[in-house]
All heavy atoms as a GROMACS GRO file, in nm:
protein
  612
    1MET      N    1  25.457  13.253  -5.135
    1MET     CA    2  25.482  13.391  -5.169
    1MET      C    3  25.348  13.459  -5.196
    1MET      O    4  25.260  13.403  -5.260
    1MET     CB    5  25.576  13.396  -5.288
    1MET     CG    6  25.608  13.536  -5.333
    1MET     SD    7  25.717  13.532  -5.476
    1MET     CE    8  25.845  13.634  -5.414
    2LEU      N    9  25.335  13.581  -5.157
    2LEU     CA   10  25.211  13.655  -5.169
    2LEU      C   11  25.165  13.669  -5.314
    2LEU      O   12  25.048  13.662  -5.345
    2LEU     CB   13  25.226  13.792  -5.105
    2LEU     CG   14  25.101  13.880  -5.099
    2LEU    CD1   15  24.991  13.807  -5.023
    2LEU    CD2   16  25.131  14.012  -5.037
    3LEU      N   17  25.257  13.686  -5.406
    3LEU     CA   18  25.220  13.704  -5.546
    3LEU      C   19  25.157  13.579  -5.606
    3LEU      O   20  25.085  13.586  -5.705
    3LEU     CB   21  25.343  13.744  -5.629
    3LEU     CG   22  25.401  13.881  -5.597
    3LEU    CD1   23  25.527  13.905  -5.678
    3LEU    CD2   24  25.301  13.991  -5.622
    4HIS      N   25  25.185  13.464  -5.549
    4HIS     CA   26  25.132  13.339  -5.601
    4HIS      C   27  25.008  13.292  -5.525
    4HIS      O   28  24.957  13.184  -5.551
    4HIS     CB   29  25.239  13.230  -5.598
    4HIS     CG   30  25.355  13.262  -5.687
    4HIS    ND1   31  25.344  13.264  -5.823
    4HIS    CD2   32  25.482  13.299  -5.659
    4HIS    CE1   33  25.461  13.298  -5.876
    4HIS    NE2   34  25.545  13.320  -5.778
    5ALA      N   35  24.960  13.372  -5.432
    5ALA     CA   36  24.842  13.334  -5.353
    5ALA      C   37  24.719  13.330  -5.444
    5ALA      O   38  24.707  13.409  -5.537
    5ALA     CB   39  24.821  13.432  -5.238
    6GLN      N   40  24.629  13.239  -5.416
    6GLN     CA   41  24.504  13.228  -5.490
    6GLN      C   42  24.416  13.350  -5.460
    6GLN      O   43  24.408  13.396  -5.348
    6GLN     CB   44  24.428  13.102  -5.447
    6GLN     CG   45  24.490  12.974  -5.496
    6GLN     CD   46  24.445  12.941  -5.637
    6GLN    OE1   47  24.358  13.002  -5.694
    6GLN    NE2   48  24.508  12.841  -5.693
    7THR      N   49  24.350  13.398  -5.561
    7THR     CA   50  24.251  13.503  -5.543
    7THR      C   51  24.134  13.442  -5.468
    7THR      O   52  24.080  13.340  -5.510
    7THR     CB   53  24.205  13.557  -5.680
    7THR    OG1   54  24.318  13.606  -5.749
    7THR    CG2   55  24.101  13.665  -5.664
    8PRO      N   56  24.092  13.500  -5.355
    8PRO     CA   57  23.983  13.441  -5.277
    8PRO      C   58  23.850  13.452  -5.351
    8PRO      O   59  23.825  13.549  -5.423
    8PRO     CB   60  23.982  13.523  -5.149
    8PRO     CG   61  24.046  13.652  -5.184
    8PRO     CD   62  24.143  13.623  -5.295
    9LEU      N   63  23.767  13.353  -5.331
    9LEU     CA   64  23.632  13.350  -5.389
    9LEU      C   65  23.530  13.335  -5.278
    9LEU      O   66  23.557  13.270  -5.176
    9LEU     CB   67  23.617  13.232  -5.485
    9LEU     CG   68  23.695  13.235  -5.614
    9LEU    CD1   69  23.681  13.102  -5.686
    9LEU    CD2   70  23.648  13.348  -5.703
   10LEU      N   71  23.414  13.391  -5.299
   10LEU     CA   72  23.304  13.365  -5.206
   10LEU      C   73  23.266  13.218  -5.218
   10LEU      O   74  23.285  13.156  -5.323
   10LEU     CB   75  23.184  13.453  -5.240
   10LEU     CG   76  23.203  13.603  -5.215
   10LEU    CD1   77  23.083  13.680  -5.265
   10LEU    CD2   78  23.225  13.629  -5.068
   11PRO      N   79  23.213  13.158  -5.112
   11PRO     CA   80  23.179  13.016  -5.115
   11PRO      C   81  23.069  12.985  -5.218
   11PRO      O   82  22.986  13.071  -5.248
   11PRO     CB   83  23.132  12.985  -4.973
   11PRO     CG   84  23.113  13.115  -4.906
   11PRO     CD   85  23.184  13.220  -4.983
   12PRO      N   86  23.069  12.862  -5.269
   12PRO     CA   87  22.970  12.823  -5.370
   12PRO      C   88  22.826  12.849  -5.328
   12PRO      O   89  22.743  12.884  -5.413
   12PRO     CB   90  22.996  12.674  -5.389
   12PRO     CG   91  23.140  12.656  -5.356
   12PRO     CD   92  23.167  12.756  -5.245
   13VAL      N   93  22.794  12.836  -5.202
   13VAL     CA   94  22.657  12.854  -5.155
   13VAL      C   95  22.605  12.996  -5.182
   13VAL      O   96  22.484  13.017  -5.191
   13VAL     CB   97  22.645  12.816  -5.006
   13VAL    CG1   98  22.716  12.916  -4.917
   13VAL    CG2   99  22.501  12.798  -4.965
   14LEU      N  100  22.693  13.092  -5.199
   14LEU     CA  101  22.653  13.230  -5.227
   14LEU      C  102  22.650  13.264  -5.375
   14LEU      O  103  22.583  13.359  -5.416
   14LEU     CB  104  22.750  13.327  -5.158
   14LEU     CG  105  22.746  13.332  -5.007
   14LEU    CD1  106  22.859  13.418  -4.953
   14LEU    CD2  107  22.612  13.385  -4.960
   15ARG      N  108  22.721  13.190  -5.456
   15ARG     CA  109  22.743  13.228  -5.596
   15ARG      C  110  22.614  13.232  -5.676
   15ARG      O  111  22.586  13.331  -5.744
   15ARG     CB  112  22.844  13.134  -5.660
   15ARG     CG  113  22.981  13.144  -5.594
   15ARG     CD  114  23.076  13.038  -5.644
   15ARG     NE  115  23.197  13.037  -5.562
   15ARG     CZ  116  23.291  12.946  -5.573
   15ARG    NH1  117  23.281  12.849  -5.662
   15ARG    NH2  118  23.397  12.950  -5.494
   16GLY      N  119  22.537  13.126  -5.675
   16GLY     CA  120  22.411  13.123  -5.749
   16GLY      C  121  22.309  13.224  -5.698
   16GLY      O  122  22.251  13.298  -5.778
   17PRO      N  123  22.287  13.229  -5.567
   17PRO     CA  124  22.191  13.327  -5.515
   17PRO      C  125  22.228  13.472  -5.550
   17PRO      O  126  22.141  13.552  -5.583
   17PRO     CB  127  22.194  13.303  -5.365
   17PRO     CG  128  22.229  13.159  -5.351
   17PRO     CD  129  22.328  13.133  -5.462
   18LEU      N  130  22.356  13.505  -5.546
   18LEU     CA  131  22.398  13.640  -5.582
   18LEU      C  132  22.372  13.668  -5.730
   18LEU      O  133  22.323  13.774  -5.766
   18LEU     CB  134  22.546  13.663  -5.549
   18LEU     CG  135  22.577  13.682  -5.402
   18LEU    CD1  136  22.727  13.679  -5.378
   18LEU    CD2  137  22.518  13.813  -5.351
   19ARG      N  138  22.404  13.571  -5.812
   19ARG     CA  139  22.382  13.588  -5.957
   19ARG      C  140  22.233  13.608  -5.986
   19ARG      O  141  22.194  13.698  -6.060
   19ARG     CB  142  22.436  13.465  -6.032
   19ARG     CG  143  22.405  13.468  -6.182
   19ARG     CD  144  22.446  13.342  -6.251
   19ARG     NE  145  22.394  13.220  -6.192
   19ARG     CZ  146  22.267  13.177  -6.205
   19ARG    NH1  147  22.178  13.247  -6.272
   19ARG    NH2  148  22.230  13.063  -6.150
   20ARG      N  149  22.151  13.523  -5.925
   20ARG     CA  150  22.006  13.532  -5.947
   20ARG      C  151  21.950  13.665  -5.893
   20ARG      O  152  21.864  13.726  -5.956
   20ARG     CB  153  21.935  13.413  -5.885
   20ARG     CG  154  21.960  13.284  -5.964
   20ARG     CD  155  21.874  13.170  -5.913
   20ARG     NE  156  21.911  13.125  -5.779
   20ARG     CZ  157  22.009  13.040  -5.751
   20ARG    NH1  158  22.082  12.988  -5.847
   20ARG    NH2  159  22.034  13.005  -5.627
   21ALA      N  160  21.999  13.710  -5.778
   21ALA     CA  161  21.951  13.836  -5.721
   21ALA      C  162  21.983  13.953  -5.814
   21ALA      O  163  21.908  14.051  -5.819
   21ALA     CB  164  22.015  13.859  -5.583
   22ALA      N  165  22.091  13.942  -5.888
   22ALA     CA  166  22.129  14.047  -5.981
   22ALA      C  167  22.056  14.034  -6.115
   22ALA      O  168  22.072  14.119  -6.203
   22ALA     CB  169  22.280  14.044  -6.004
   23GLY      N  170  21.978  13.926  -6.131
   23GLY     CA  171  21.905  13.906  -6.255
   23GLY      C  172  21.992  13.860  -6.370
   23GLY      O  173  21.959  13.882  -6.486
   24LEU      N  174  22.104  13.796  -6.337
   24LEU     CA  175  22.196  13.749  -6.440
   24LEU      C  176  22.178  13.600  -6.466
   24LEU      O  177  22.155  13.523  -6.373
   24LEU     CB  178  22.341  13.774  -6.396
   24LEU     CG  179  22.382  13.919  -6.375
   24LEU    CD1  180  22.519  13.927  -6.312
   24LEU    CD2  181  22.377  13.995  -6.506
   25SER      N  182  22.192  13.562  -6.591
   25SER     CA  183  22.189  13.420  -6.625
   25SER      C  184  22.331  13.363  -6.613
   25SER      O  185  22.431  13.438  -6.611
   25SER     CB  186  22.139  13.400  -6.768
   25SER     OG  187  22.234  13.448  -6.861
   26GLN      N  188  22.339  13.231  -6.607
   26GLN     CA  189  22.471  13.168  -6.606
   26GLN      C  190  22.545  13.199  -6.736
   26GLN      O  191  22.666  13.218  -6.735
   26GLN     CB  192  22.457  13.017  -6.584
   26GLN     CG  193  22.411  12.986  -6.443
   26GLN     CD  194  22.372  12.842  -6.422
   26GLN    OE1  195  22.317  12.778  -6.512
   26GLN    NE2  196  22.398  12.792  -6.303
   27ARG      N  197  22.473  13.209  -6.845
   27ARG     CA  198  22.534  13.242  -6.974
   27ARG      C  199  22.595  13.382  -6.971
   27ARG      O  200  22.706  13.404  -7.020
   27ARG     CB  201  22.432  13.231  -7.086
   27ARG     CG  202  22.489  13.261  -7.224
   27ARG     CD  203  22.386  13.241  -7.334
   27ARG     NE  204  22.335  13.106  -7.343
   27ARG     CZ  205  22.399  13.004  -7.401
   27ARG    NH1  206  22.517  13.022  -7.453
   27ARG    NH2  207  22.343  12.885  -7.405
   28GLN      N  208  22.524  13.477  -6.912
   28GLN     CA  209  22.575  13.614  -6.903
   28GLN      C  210  22.702  13.620  -6.819
   28GLN      O  211  22.798  13.689  -6.856
   28GLN     CB  212  22.469  13.707  -6.844
   28GLN     CG  213  22.354  13.735  -6.937
   28GLN     CD  214  22.243  13.810  -6.868
   28GLN    OE1  215  22.197  13.772  -6.760
   28GLN    NE2  216  22.199  13.919  -6.929
   29VAL      N  217  22.703  13.550  -6.707
   29VAL     CA  218  22.822  13.548  -6.621
   29VAL      C  219  22.937  13.481  -6.696
   29VAL      O  220  23.050  13.529  -6.692
   29VAL     CB  221  22.793  13.478  -6.486
   29VAL    CG1  222  22.920  13.459  -6.406
   29VAL    CG2  223  22.691  13.558  -6.407
   30ALA      N  224  22.908  13.372  -6.764
   30ALA     CA  225  23.012  13.303  -6.841
   30ALA      C  226  23.074  13.394  -6.945
   30ALA      O  227  23.196  13.400  -6.960
   30ALA     CB  228  22.953  13.178  -6.907
   31GLN      N  229  22.990  13.470  -7.016
   31GLN     CA  230  23.041  13.562  -7.117
   31GLN      C  231  23.127  13.671  -7.053
   31GLN      O  232  23.231  13.708  -7.107
   31GLN     CB  233  22.926  13.624  -7.196
   31GLN     CG  234  22.861  13.526  -7.291
   31GLN     CD  235  22.738  13.583  -7.360
   31GLN    OE1  236  22.678  13.681  -7.314
   31GLN    NE2  237  22.698  13.520  -7.469
   32ALA      N  238  23.084  13.721  -6.939
   32ALA     CA  239  23.158  13.827  -6.870
   32ALA      C  240  23.295  13.779  -6.822
   32ALA      O  241  23.392  13.855  -6.824
   32ALA     CB  242  23.078  13.881  -6.752
   33VAL      N  243  23.301  13.653  -6.780
   33VAL     CA  244  23.425  13.599  -6.724
   33VAL      C  245  23.512  13.535  -6.833
   33VAL      O  246  23.633  13.520  -6.815
   33VAL     CB  247  23.392  13.497  -6.612
   33VAL    CG1  248  23.515  13.431  -6.555
   33VAL    CG2  249  23.315  13.566  -6.500
   34GLY      N  250  23.451  13.497  -6.944
   34GLY     CA  251  23.528  13.436  -7.053
   34GLY      C  252  23.537  13.286  -7.048
   34GLY      O  253  23.640  13.228  -7.085
   35VAL      N  254  23.429  13.222  -6.999
   35VAL     CA  255  23.425  13.075  -6.993
   35VAL      C  256  23.292  13.028  -7.052
   35VAL      O  257  23.206  13.107  -7.085
   35VAL     CB  258  23.440  13.023  -6.847
   35VAL    CG1  259  23.574  13.062  -6.788
   35VAL    CG2  260  23.326  13.071  -6.760
   36ARG      N  261  23.276  12.897  -7.060
   36ARG     CA  262  23.149  12.840  -7.106
   36ARG      C  263  23.052  12.832  -6.988
   36ARG      O  264  23.094  12.820  -6.872
   36ARG     CB  265  23.173  12.700  -7.162
   36ARG     CG  266  23.255  12.705  -7.288
   36ARG     CD  267  23.271  12.571  -7.347
   36ARG     NE  268  23.347  12.584  -7.472
   36ARG     CZ  269  23.382  12.484  -7.546
   36ARG    NH1  270  23.348  12.361  -7.513
   36ARG    NH2  271  23.450  12.504  -7.656
   37PRO      N  272  22.922  12.836  -7.017
   37PRO     CA  273  22.823  12.830  -6.909
   37PRO      C  274  22.838  12.707  -6.819
   37PRO      O  275  22.810  12.715  -6.699
   37PRO     CB  276  22.689  12.826  -6.984
   37PRO     CG  277  22.717  12.901  -7.111
   37PRO     CD  278  22.859  12.862  -7.147
   38LEU      N  279  22.885  12.596  -6.873
   38LEU     CA  280  22.905  12.476  -6.790
   38LEU      C  281  23.002  12.504  -6.676
   38LEU      O  282  22.984  12.452  -6.566
   38LEU     CB  283  22.955  12.359  -6.876
   38LEU     CG  284  22.982  12.229  -6.800
   38LEU    CD1  285  22.855  12.179  -6.731
   38LEU    CD2  286  23.038  12.124  -6.893
   39GLN      N  287  23.102  12.587  -6.700
   39GLN     CA  288  23.196  12.619  -6.593
   39GLN      C  289  23.126  12.694  -6.480
   39GLN      O  290  23.151  12.667  -6.362
   39GLN     CB  291  23.313  12.702  -6.646
   39GLN     CG  292  23.413  12.621  -6.723
   39GLN     CD  293  23.465  12.503  -6.643
   39GLN    OE1  294  23.437  12.388  -6.676
   39GLN    NE2  295  23.539  12.528  -6.538
   40ILE      N  296  23.038  12.786  -6.512
   40ILE     CA  297  22.965  12.860  -6.410
   40ILE      C  298  22.878  12.764  -6.330
   40ILE      O  299  22.872  12.772  -6.206
   40ILE     CB  300  22.880  12.974  -6.472
   40ILE    CG1  301  22.969  13.071  -6.550
   40ILE    CG2  302  22.800  13.046  -6.363
   40ILE    CD1  303  23.083  13.134  -6.470
   41ILE      N  304  22.812  12.672  -6.399
   41ILE     CA  305  22.731  12.570  -6.331
   41ILE      C  306  22.816  12.493  -6.231
   41ILE      O  307  22.776  12.474  -6.116
   41ILE     CB  308  22.666  12.475  -6.434
   41ILE    CG1  309  22.562  12.550  -6.517
   41ILE    CG2  310  22.605  12.353  -6.366
   41ILE    CD1  311  22.516  12.476  -6.641
   42ARG      N  312  22.933  12.450  -6.274
   42ARG     CA  313  23.023  12.372  -6.186
   42ARG      C  314  23.077  12.456  -6.072
   42ARG      O  315  23.089  12.409  -5.959
   42ARG     CB  316  23.135  12.311  -6.269
   42ARG     CG  317  23.081  12.208  -6.370
   42ARG     CD  318  23.189  12.142  -6.450
   42ARG     NE  319  23.257  12.050  -6.361
   42ARG     CZ  320  23.390  12.028  -6.364
   42ARG    NH1  321  23.465  12.089  -6.452
   42ARG    NH2  322  23.444  11.944  -6.280
   43TRP      N  323  23.110  12.582  -6.098
   43TRP     CA  324  23.162  12.670  -5.992
   43TRP      C  325  23.054  12.698  -5.889
   43TRP      O  326  23.082  12.700  -5.769
   43TRP     CB  327  23.214  12.801  -6.051
   43TRP     CG  328  23.334  12.786  -6.140
   43TRP    CD1  329  23.414  12.676  -6.156
   43TRP    CD2  330  23.388  12.885  -6.226
   43TRP    NE1  331  23.514  12.701  -6.247
   43TRP    CE2  332  23.500  12.830  -6.292
   43TRP    CE3  333  23.352  13.016  -6.256
   43TRP    CZ2  334  23.577  12.901  -6.383
   43TRP    CZ3  335  23.429  13.086  -6.348
   43TRP    CH2  336  23.540  13.030  -6.410
   44GLU      N  337  22.931  12.719  -5.934
   44GLU     CA  338  22.822  12.745  -5.840
   44GLU      C  339  22.788  12.622  -5.758
   44GLU      O  340  22.747  12.634  -5.642
   44GLU     CB  341  22.698  12.795  -5.915
   44GLU     CG  342  22.712  12.935  -5.967
   44GLU     CD  343  22.587  12.986  -6.037
   44GLU    OE1  344  22.486  12.912  -6.047
   44GLU    OE2  345  22.589  13.103  -6.081
   45ALA      N  346  22.804  12.505  -5.816
   45ALA     CA  347  22.774  12.380  -5.745
   45ALA      C  348  22.888  12.338  -5.652
   45ALA      O  349  22.874  12.244  -5.575
   45ALA     CB  350  22.744  12.269  -5.844
   46GLY      N  351  23.000  12.404  -5.661
   46GLY     CA  352  23.116  12.366  -5.580
   46GLY      C  353  23.188  12.244  -5.634
   46GLY      O  354  23.271  12.185  -5.566
   47GLU      N  355  23.159  12.206  -5.758
   47GLU     CA  356  23.223  12.090  -5.820
   47GLU      C  357  23.361  12.123  -5.875
   47GLU      O  358  23.441  12.033  -5.898
   47GLU     CB  359  23.137  12.037  -5.935
   47GLU     CG  360  23.004  11.983  -5.890
   47GLU     CD  361  22.914  11.948  -6.006
   47GLU    OE1  362  22.956  11.963  -6.123
   47GLU    OE2  363  22.800  11.908  -5.981
   48ALA      N  364  23.387  12.250  -5.898
   48ALA     CA  365  23.515  12.295  -5.952
   48ALA      C  366  23.539  12.438  -5.908
   48ALA      O  367  23.447  12.506  -5.861
   48ALA     CB  368  23.515  12.287  -6.105
   49GLU      N  369  23.661  12.482  -5.920
   49GLU     CA  370  23.700  12.619  -5.888
   49GLU      C  371  23.779  12.674  -6.007
   49GLU      O  372  23.853  12.600  -6.071
   49GLU     CB  373  23.791  12.623  -5.765
   49GLU     CG  374  23.722  12.586  -5.636
   49GLU     CD  375  23.633  12.696  -5.584
   49GLU    OE1  376  23.672  12.814  -5.592
   49GLU    OE2  377  23.522  12.665  -5.538
   50PRO      N  378  23.764  12.802  -6.036
   50PRO     CA  379  23.845  12.858  -6.143
   50PRO      C  380  23.992  12.856  -6.104
   50PRO      O  381  24.027  12.880  -5.988
   50PRO     CB  382  23.794  13.001  -6.158
   50PRO     CG  383  23.714  13.029  -6.037
   50PRO     CD  384  23.673  12.899  -5.978
   51ARG      N  385  24.075  12.824  -6.202
   51ARG     CA  386  24.220  12.823  -6.176
   51ARG      C  387  24.270  12.966  -6.159
   51ARG      O  388  24.205  13.061  -6.202
   51ARG     CB  389  24.293  12.758  -6.294
   51ARG     CG  390  24.276  12.608  -6.294
   51ARG     CD  391  24.358  12.546  -6.403
   51ARG     NE  392  24.261  12.487  -6.496
   51ARG     CZ  393  24.275  12.481  -6.625
   51ARG    NH1  394  24.383  12.528  -6.683
   51ARG    NH2  395  24.183  12.427  -6.700
   52ALA      N  396  24.386  12.978  -6.098
   52ALA     CA  397  24.447  13.110  -6.080
   52ALA      C  398  24.465  13.176  -6.216
   52ALA      O  399  24.494  13.110  -6.315
   52ALA     CB  400  24.581  13.096  -6.010
   53GLY      N  401  24.443  13.303  -6.221
   53GLY     CA  402  24.461  13.376  -6.345
   53GLY      C  403  24.352  13.478  -6.366
   53GLY      O  404  24.274  13.510  -6.276
   54VAL      N  405  24.344  13.527  -6.488
   54VAL     CA  406  24.253  13.635  -6.523
   54VAL      C  407  24.108  13.597  -6.498
   54VAL      O  408  24.030  13.678  -6.446
   54VAL     CB  409  24.274  13.675  -6.671
   54VAL    CG1  410  24.173  13.778  -6.715
   54VAL    CG2  411  24.415  13.726  -6.692
   55ARG      N  412  24.067  13.476  -6.533
   55ARG     CA  413  23.927  13.436  -6.515
   55ARG      C  414  23.889  13.427  -6.368
   55ARG      O  415  23.779  13.467  -6.330
   55ARG     CB  416  23.900  13.305  -6.587
   55ARG     CG  417  23.905  13.323  -6.738
   55ARG     CD  418  23.880  13.195  -6.811
   55ARG     NE  419  23.885  13.221  -6.953
   55ARG     CZ  420  23.957  13.153  -7.038
   55ARG    NH1  421  24.029  13.051  -6.997
   55ARG    NH2  422  23.957  13.184  -7.166
   56ARG      N  423  23.979  13.376  -6.287
   56ARG     CA  424  23.950  13.368  -6.143
   56ARG      C  425  23.938  13.508  -6.084
   56ARG      O  426  23.847  13.535  -6.005
   56ARG     CB  427  24.058  13.288  -6.071
   56ARG     CG  428  24.026  13.267  -5.924
   56ARG     CD  429  24.134  13.187  -5.853
   56ARG     NE  430  24.101  13.170  -5.714
   56ARG     CZ  431  24.044  13.062  -5.662
   56ARG    NH1  432  24.013  12.959  -5.739
   56ARG    NH2  433  24.018  13.054  -5.533
   57VAL      N  434  24.025  13.597  -6.124
   57VAL     CA  435  24.019  13.735  -6.075
   57VAL      C  436  23.889  13.800  -6.119
   57VAL      O  437  23.821  13.866  -6.039
   57VAL     CB  438  24.143  13.815  -6.122
   57VAL    CG1  439  24.126  13.964  -6.091
   57VAL    CG2  440  24.270  13.761  -6.058
   58ALA      N  441  23.852  13.781  -6.245
   58ALA     CA  442  23.728  13.840  -6.296
   58ALA      C  443  23.606  13.786  -6.222
   58ALA      O  444  23.516  13.862  -6.185
   58ALA     CB  445  23.716  13.814  -6.446
   59TYR      N  446  23.604  13.655  -6.199
   59TYR     CA  447  23.490  13.594  -6.128
   59TYR      C  448  23.485  13.643  -5.984
   59TYR      O  449  23.378  13.676  -5.932
   59TYR     CB  450  23.502  13.442  -6.135
   59TYR     CG  451  23.380  13.368  -6.088
   59TYR    CD1  452  23.253  13.397  -6.137
   59TYR    CD2  453  23.390  13.265  -5.995
   59TYR    CE1  454  23.141  13.327  -6.094
   59TYR    CE2  455  23.279  13.194  -5.952
   59TYR     CZ  456  23.154  13.227  -6.002
   59TYR     OH  457  23.043  13.158  -5.960
   60SER      N  458  23.600  13.652  -5.920
   60SER     CA  459  23.606  13.701  -5.782
   60SER      C  460  23.554  13.845  -5.774
   60SER      O  461  23.475  13.878  -5.685
   60SER     CB  462  23.749  13.694  -5.730
   60SER     OG  463  23.757  13.748  -5.600
   61ARG      N  464  23.598  13.929  -5.865
   61ARG     CA  465  23.553  14.069  -5.865
   61ARG      C  466  23.403  14.079  -5.889
   61ARG      O  467  23.334  14.160  -5.827
   61ARG     CB  468  23.629  14.149  -5.969
   61ARG     CG  469  23.771  14.177  -5.928
   61ARG     CD  470  23.843  14.259  -6.031
   61ARG     NE  471  23.981  14.282  -5.988
   61ARG     CZ  472  24.076  14.323  -6.068
   61ARG    NH1  473  24.051  14.349  -6.196
   61ARG    NH2  474  24.199  14.341  -6.024
   62LEU      N  475  23.352  13.998  -5.980
   62LEU     CA  476  23.209  13.997  -6.007
   62LEU      C  477  23.131  13.958  -5.882
   62LEU      O  478  23.035  14.023  -5.844
   62LEU     CB  479  23.177  13.902  -6.123
   62LEU     CG  480  23.029  13.883  -6.151
   62LEU    CD1  481  22.968  14.010  -6.209
   62LEU    CD2  482  23.007  13.768  -6.246
   63LEU      N  483  23.175  13.850  -5.817
   63LEU     CA  484  23.106  13.803  -5.697
   63LEU      C  485  23.111  13.909  -5.586
   63LEU      O  486  23.011  13.932  -5.516
   63LEU     CB  487  23.168  13.672  -5.647
   63LEU     CG  488  23.145  13.549  -5.733
   63LEU    CD1  489  23.227  13.432  -5.680
   63LEU    CD2  490  22.998  13.513  -5.740
   64GLN      N  491  23.225  13.972  -5.570
   64GLN     CA  492  23.239  14.075  -5.466
   64GLN      C  493  23.146  14.193  -5.494
   64GLN      O  494  23.083  14.247  -5.403
   64GLN     CB  495  23.384  14.123  -5.455
   64GLN     CG  496  23.479  14.019  -5.399
   64GLN     CD  497  23.447  13.980  -5.256
   64GLN    OE1  498  23.396  14.060  -5.178
   64GLN    NE2  499  23.476  13.857  -5.220
   65ALA      N  500  23.137  14.232  -5.622
   65ALA     CA  501  23.048  14.343  -5.657
   65ALA      C  502  22.903  14.306  -5.631
   65ALA      O  503  22.825  14.388  -5.580
   65ALA     CB  504  23.069  14.381  -5.804
   66LEU      N  505  22.865  14.183  -5.667
   66LEU     CA  506  22.728  14.138  -5.642
   66LEU      C  507  22.700  14.131  -5.493
   66LEU      O  508  22.589  14.164  -5.449
   66LEU     CB  509  22.703  14.003  -5.709
   66LEU     CG  510  22.709  14.001  -5.862
   66LEU    CD1  511  22.686  13.860  -5.915
   66LEU    CD2  512  22.611  14.099  -5.922
   67ALA      N  513  22.798  14.089  -5.413
   67ALA     CA  514  22.780  14.081  -5.268
   67ALA      C  515  22.759  14.220  -5.209
   67ALA      O  516  22.679  14.237  -5.116
   67ALA     CB  517  22.900  14.013  -5.204
   68GLN      N  518  22.825  14.321  -5.264
   68GLN     CA  519  22.806  14.458  -5.216
   68GLN      C  520  22.669  14.511  -5.254
   68GLN      O  521  22.608  14.586  -5.178
   68GLN     CB  522  22.915  14.549  -5.271
   68GLN     CG  523  23.049  14.525  -5.208
   68GLN     CD  524  23.158  14.616  -5.263
   68GLN    OE1  525  23.138  14.684  -5.364
   68GLN    NE2  526  23.272  14.619  -5.197
   69GLN      N  527  22.621  14.470  -5.373
   69GLN     CA  528  22.490  14.515  -5.418
   69GLN      C  529  22.376  14.442  -5.346
   69GLN      O  530  22.266  14.495  -5.336
   69GLN     CB  531  22.475  14.491  -5.569
   69GLN     CG  532  22.565  14.577  -5.654
   69GLN     CD  533  22.560  14.536  -5.800
   69GLN    OE1  534  22.478  14.456  -5.842
   69GLN    NE2  535  22.650  14.592  -5.879
   70HIS      N  536  22.403  14.322  -5.298
   70HIS     CA  537  22.300  14.239  -5.236
   70HIS      C  538  22.347  14.183  -5.101
   70HIS      O  539  22.357  14.062  -5.083
   70HIS     CB  540  22.261  14.124  -5.330
   70HIS     CG  541  22.214  14.172  -5.463
   70HIS    ND1  542  22.087  14.222  -5.483
   70HIS    CD2  543  22.278  14.181  -5.582
   70HIS    CE1  544  22.074  14.258  -5.609
   70HIS    NE2  545  22.188  14.235  -5.672
   71PRO      N  546  22.374  14.270  -5.004
   71PRO     CA  547  22.423  14.222  -4.874
   71PRO      C  548  22.321  14.135  -4.802
   71PRO      O  549  22.359  14.052  -4.720
   71PRO     CB  550  22.452  14.351  -4.796
   71PRO     CG  551  22.368  14.456  -4.864
   71PRO     CD  552  22.358  14.416  -5.008
   72ASP      N  553  22.194  14.150  -4.836
   72ASP     CA  554  22.090  14.067  -4.776
   72ASP      C  555  22.109  13.920  -4.810
   72ASP      O  556  22.084  13.832  -4.728
   72ASP     CB  557  21.952  14.115  -4.818
   72ASP     CG  558  21.938  14.125  -4.970
   72ASP    OD1  559  22.032  14.175  -5.036
   72ASP    OD2  560  21.833  14.083  -5.022
   73ILE      N  561  22.156  13.893  -4.930
   73ILE     CA  562  22.182  13.754  -4.973
   73ILE      C  563  22.295  13.694  -4.889
   73ILE      O  564  22.286  13.582  -4.841
   73ILE     CB  565  22.216  13.747  -5.123
   73ILE    CG1  566  22.101  13.798  -5.209
   73ILE    CG2  567  22.257  13.605  -5.163
   73ILE    CD1  568  21.977  13.715  -5.205
   74VAL      N  569  22.400  13.773  -4.873
   74VAL     CA  570  22.515  13.725  -4.796
   74VAL      C  571  22.474  13.701  -4.652
   74VAL      O  572  22.510  13.597  -4.593
   74VAL     CB  573  22.632  13.826  -4.803
   74VAL    CG1  574  22.747  13.780  -4.716
   74VAL    CG2  575  22.676  13.844  -4.949
   75ALA      N  576  22.396  13.791  -4.594
   75ALA     CA  577  22.356  13.779  -4.454
   75ALA      C  578  22.259  13.663  -4.432
   75ALA      O  579  22.262  13.599  -4.326
   75ALA     CB  580  22.292  13.909  -4.407
   76SER      N  581  22.176  13.635  -4.531
   76SER     CA  582  22.072  13.532  -4.511
   76SER      C  583  22.114  13.392  -4.554
   76SER      O  584  22.043  13.297  -4.527
   76SER     CB  585  21.945  13.570  -4.588
   76SER     OG  586  21.969  13.564  -4.728
   77THR      N  587  22.228  13.380  -4.618
   77THR     CA  588  22.274  13.249  -4.666
   77THR      C  589  22.372  13.191  -4.566
   77THR      O  590  22.475  13.252  -4.537
   77THR     CB  591  22.339  13.262  -4.805
   77THR    OG1  592  22.244  13.323  -4.893
   77THR    CG2  593  22.378  13.125  -4.859
   78ALA      N  594  22.338  13.075  -4.516
   78ALA     CA  595  22.426  13.006  -4.419
   78ALA      C  596  22.550  12.956  -4.491
   78ALA      O  597  22.541  12.884  -4.589
   78ALA     CB  598  22.354  12.890  -4.353
   79VAL      N  599  22.665  12.999  -4.442
   79VAL     CA  600  22.792  12.954  -4.499
   79VAL      C  601  22.850  12.850  -4.406
   79VAL      O  602  22.875  12.878  -4.289
   79VAL     CB  603  22.890  13.072  -4.517
   79VAL    CG1  604  23.023  13.024  -4.571
   79VAL    CG2  605  22.831  13.179  -4.608
   80PRO      N  606  22.871  12.727  -4.458
   80PRO     CA  607  22.925  12.621  -4.371
   80PRO      C  608  23.065  12.648  -4.324
   80PRO      O  609  23.137  12.719  -4.382
   80PRO     CB  610  22.920  12.496  -4.460
   80PRO     CG  611  22.885  12.539  -4.597
   80PRO     CD  612  22.846  12.683  -4.592
   0.00000   0.00000   0.00000
């Protein structure tokens, strides 16, 4: 069902570069999303994914906004 679909996320290979391009620390992103910095580390490394819910939506929106602000990062990063 569409309502239960996972909120899409940009691939892990883009997450750290986008955050760094925006001048944000992992701690700042963690505070914005409502998780501990270790979660951001794991999400950026592709070791874990945020579960469905408010935090996943917040992280997805943050990544999308950063991708719009830094399209050069998205274009220059090879996505497998």
